[in-house]
C-alpha positions in Angstrom: 1.6 93.7 -21.3 2.6 92.0 -17.9 0.5 90.8 -14.4 0.6 91.7 -11.1 -1.6 89.9 -8.5 -3.0 92.1 -5.6 -3.7 90.6 -2.6 -5.1 91.2 1.1 -2.3 89.8 3.9 -3.7 89.0 6.8 -3.0 90.3 10.4 0.1 87.9 11.2 0.9 86.0 8.2 4.9 86.5 7.5 4.8 88.6 4.0 7.2 85.8 2.2 6.7 82.1 1.3 8.9 80.0 3.5 9.3 81.3 7.2 11.5 78.9 9.6 9.7 79.4 12.8 6.2 77.9 10.7 4.2 81.1 11.1 1.2 81.7 8.4 3.2 82.2 5.5 2.0 83.4 1.9 1.5 80.0 0.9 -0.9 79.3 2.8 -2.9 81.6 1.0 -1.6 82.2 -2.6 -0.3 78.5 -5.3 1.3 80.9 -7.9 4.4 79.6 -9.4 7.1 81.7 -9.7 5.4 85.0 -8.6 7.0 87.2 -5.9 6.9 90.4 -3.5 6.8 93.8 -4.8 7.9 95.2 -0.8 7.1 93.8 1.6 4.3 94.6 5.2 5.0 93.8 8.4 3.9 90.9 9.8 1.1 92.8 12.6 -0.2 94.6 9.9 -2.8 93.7 6.6 -3.9 94.9 3.5 -2.6 95.6 0.6 0.3 94.0 -1.6 1.2 93.3 -5.1 3.5 90.4 -6.4 4.6 89.5 -9.7 6.9 87.7 -11.9 8.5 90.3 -13.6 11.8 91.4 -12.2 11.7 95.1 -13.7 8.4 95.5 -12.5 8.4 94.4 -9.2 11.6 96.5 -8.4 9.4 100.0 -10.2 6.6 99.2 -7.7 9.5 98.6 -4.6 12.2 100.9 -5.1 11.3 104.1 -2.8 13.9 106.3 -6.1 10.1 106.3 -8.0 8.1 107.9 -4.9 4.8 105.3 -5.9 2.2 106.3 -2.6 1.1 104.2 -0.4 -1.6 104.8 2.2 -2.5 102.9 5.3 -5.3 103.5 7.7 -3.8 103.4 11.1 -6.0 103.0 14.5 -4.1 105.1 16.7 -4.4 104.9 21.1 -6.3 108.0 21.8 -7.7 111.1 19.6 -5.2 112.7 17.2 -4.9 116.0 17.8 -4.7 118.5 14.9 -0.7 119.3 16.0 -0.1 116.0 15.8 -1.6 116.1 12.2 0.5 118.5 11.6 3.4 117.2 12.3 3.5 114.4 10.3 2.7 116.9 7.7 5.9 118.5 8.1 7.5 115.4 8.7 9.0 114.0 11.9 12.8 113.3 12.9 12.8 108.8 14.4 16.6 107.4 15.0 17.5 106.8 11.2 16.7 110.5 10.4 14.1 112.6 9.4 11.2 111.7 7.4 9.9 113.2 4.4 6.5 115.3 4.7 3.2 112.7 4.3 -0.5 113.2 3.6 -1.8 113.0 6.9 -5.8 113.3 7.3 -8.1 112.6 10.1 -10.9 109.8 9.2 -13.8 107.6 10.3 -13.3 104.2 10.9 -13.1 102.6 7.2 -16.9 101.1 6.5 -14.9 98.5 4.3 -12.9 97.5 6.5 -12.8 93.8 8.0 -12.7 92.3 11.4 -8.8 91.5 12.4 -8.6 88.0 14.0 -8.2 88.7 17.4 -9.5 92.3 17.6 -7.5 94.5 19.1 -7.3 95.0 22.8 -10.2 97.4 23.7 -9.2 99.4 26.2 -12.9 101.7 28.0 -10.1 104.7 29.7 -9.3 105.2 26.4 -11.0 106.2 23.3 -9.0 105.5 20.0 -9.6 107.3 16.9 -8.5 106.6 12.6 -6.2 108.6 10.9 -5.5 108.5 6.6 -1.4 108.5 6.0 0.3 108.4 2.9 3.7 107.8 2.3 6.5 108.0 -0.5 9.4 105.6 1.7 9.4 102.4 3.2 11.5 102.5 6.1 10.9 99.7 8.5 8.1 100.0 10.8 7.9 103.7 9.5 4.6 104.3 10.1 4.1 103.0 13.8 7.5 104.5 14.4 6.0 108.0 13.1 2.4 107.7 14.7 4.6 107.4 18.3 7.0 110.2 17.4 4.1 112.3 17.9 2.1 110.6 20.3 0.0 108.1 19.1 1.3 105.2 19.0 -0.5 102.2 16.2 -3.3 99.8 17.5 -3.8 98.5 14.0 -2.2 99.7 10.5 -4.1 98.6 6.7 -1.8 99.6 3.9 -4.8 100.6 2.0 -3.6 101.4 -1.1 -0.3 101.4 -3.3 -0.4 104.0 -6.0 -3.5 103.5 -8.1 -4.3 100.0 -7.2 -6.7 99.4 -4.0 -7.7 96.6 -1.4 -11.5 97.8 -2.2 -13.2 94.0 -3.0 -10.6 91.3 -1.9 -11.7 90.1 1.7 -8.5 89.2 3.7 -5.8 85.9 2.0 -7.9 87.0 -1.3 -5.8 87.5 -4.2 -7.1 88.9 -7.7 -4.5 89.2 -11.3 -4.4 92.5 -13.1 -3.4 92.2 -16.7 -1.2 95.6 -16.8 -1.6 96.9 -20.6 -1.5 100.9 -20.9 -0.4 101.4 -17.5 2.9 98.5 -17.5 4.5 101.3 -19.4 4.4 104.2 -17.0 5.5 102.1 -14.0 7.8 99.2 -15.9 9.3 101.4 -19.2 13.3 101.6 -18.9 14.3 105.2 -18.4 16.6 106.4 -21.4 19.7 107.7 -20.4 20.4 111.7 -20.8 22.3 112.2 -24.2 26.0 113.5 -24.5 26.5 116.2 -26.4 29.2 116.3 -28.5 32.3 117.7 -28.1 33.2 120.4 -31.2 35.3 123.5 -32.0 34.8 127.2 -33.1 36.5 129.5 -33.5 38.8 130.0 -29.6 36.0 128.3 -27.9 35.7 124.8 -26.8 31.7 123.9 -27.0 30.4 120.4 -25.9 32.0 118.1 -22.5 35.7 117.3 -22.6 37.2 114.2 -24.1 38.3 111.9 -21.8 42.4 111.3 -21.6 42.9 108.0 -22.8 45.7 106.6 -20.5 49.3 106.7 -21.5 
């Protein structure tokens, strides 16, 4: 078994335990020794982070190769269009290359969402809208760059879930311990190497992998 800690990171908190510039960090909210973030969340984004002292599990959760989907709620400037959603679902071109297709849908403002401090600047002449976006990549400021690329800059960004873990019932700054049982194997079991086909000969044929030549 292994433990994880899910944490609702507030706005303008660094996703690390120290900061040379004096900004708020995880250490202002979490006093548990020898645990580390499994992935990061931008200073100006809010929501779910996972921390653990298990290095293998930390790698499994944070590495894009394992395709652990992350769900974001994004408040964007303007009324998000069907065309913009379709572009996000196909994948959009960013400066560092095209994104993978995302699951994108228009939503109403989530009823479970907490007020942000300070609030998003309100401009009466420009409406805002919300969308839910699921991605399995982890590029720098990816969601913000994706919505900007389709013409709808992000004003507020909340990570609502990572895989099956969600920020539900956690107020900003709160954390909760979860002890993993069988589900731990799903994320952290080491992968077995593929079996190597044995080398053998039959009449006139060679089957399986060839033996390596020895250096003279």
